[in-house]
C-alpha positions in Angstrom: 0.0 0.0 0.0 1.2 3.5 -0.8 1.7 5.9 2.2 0.4 9.5 2.1 3.9 11.0 1.4 4.4 8.5 -1.4 3.4 8.9 -5.0 3.3 6.5 -7.9 5.3 6.9 -11.1 5.6 5.0 -14.4 8.6 4.7 -16.6 7.8 3.6 -20.2 10.6 2.5 -22.6 9.6 2.1 -26.3 11.9 0.4 -28.8 11.1 0.9 -32.5 12.7 0.1 -35.8 12.9 3.8 -36.5 11.1 7.1 -36.1 8.8 7.1 -39.2 5.2 6.6 -38.0 4.2 5.3 -41.5 7.2 3.0 -42.1 8.5 1.9 -38.7 7.1 -0.3 -36.0 7.1 -0.7 -32.2 9.0 -3.9 -31.4 9.2 -3.7 -27.6 7.6 -2.0 -24.6 9.0 -2.1 -21.1 7.4 -0.5 -18.1 8.2 0.0 -14.4 5.6 1.1 -11.9 7.4 2.6 -8.8 6.7 4.6 -5.7 8.6 7.7 -4.8 8.8 10.1 -1.9 6.8 13.2 -2.7 9.2 15.7 -1.2 12.6 14.3 -2.1 11.8 12.3 -5.3 13.6 9.3 -3.9 12.5 6.0 -5.5 11.2 3.8 -2.7 10.0 0.6 -4.3 9.5 -1.0 -7.7 5.8 -2.1 -7.5 5.5 -3.9 -10.8 7.4 -4.3 -14.1 6.9 -5.9 -17.4 8.4 -6.2 -20.9 6.6 -7.1 -24.1 8.3 -8.1 -27.3 6.7 -8.1 -30.8 8.0 -9.5 -34.1 8.1 -6.8 -36.8 5.5 -7.4 -39.5 7.0 -5.5 -42.4 9.9 -6.7 -44.5 11.6 -3.3 -44.3 11.6 -3.5 -40.5 13.0 -7.1 -40.6 15.7 -5.9 -43.0 16.7 -3.2 -40.5 17.0 -5.6 -37.7 19.0 -8.1 -39.8 21.3 -5.3 -40.9 22.0 -4.2 -37.3 22.3 -7.7 -36.0 24.9 -8.5 -38.7 26.8 -5.3 -37.8 26.8 -6.2 -34.2 28.0 -9.7 -34.9 30.8 -8.6 -37.2 31.9 -5.5 -35.4 30.9 -5.5 -31.7 30.8 -9.2 -30.8 34.4 -10.0 -31.6 35.6 -7.2 -29.3 33.2 -8.3 -26.6 34.4 -11.9 -26.9 38.1 -10.9 -26.6 37.3 -8.7 -23.6 35.5 -11.6 -21.9 38.3 -14.0 -22.7 40.9 -11.7 -21.0 38.5 -11.6 -17.9 
């Protein structure tokens, strides 16, 4: 239960394939409901959280994801792998 000096807040994170409302799609939503102290703004508790994934429907969105995934695999993952091996 929320105390009198506590308020509720919600953080919403939206992942999309781009910024074009006619050409891009929402592929993930993540939310956190939290309580915070009214006077200090201090976060007191995470009340509830959830994340929802969605496969893109359009071929253009799928191509963007494939392009970025291949870039990550070829450019970022080798560096990450080397860093992890060094420990």
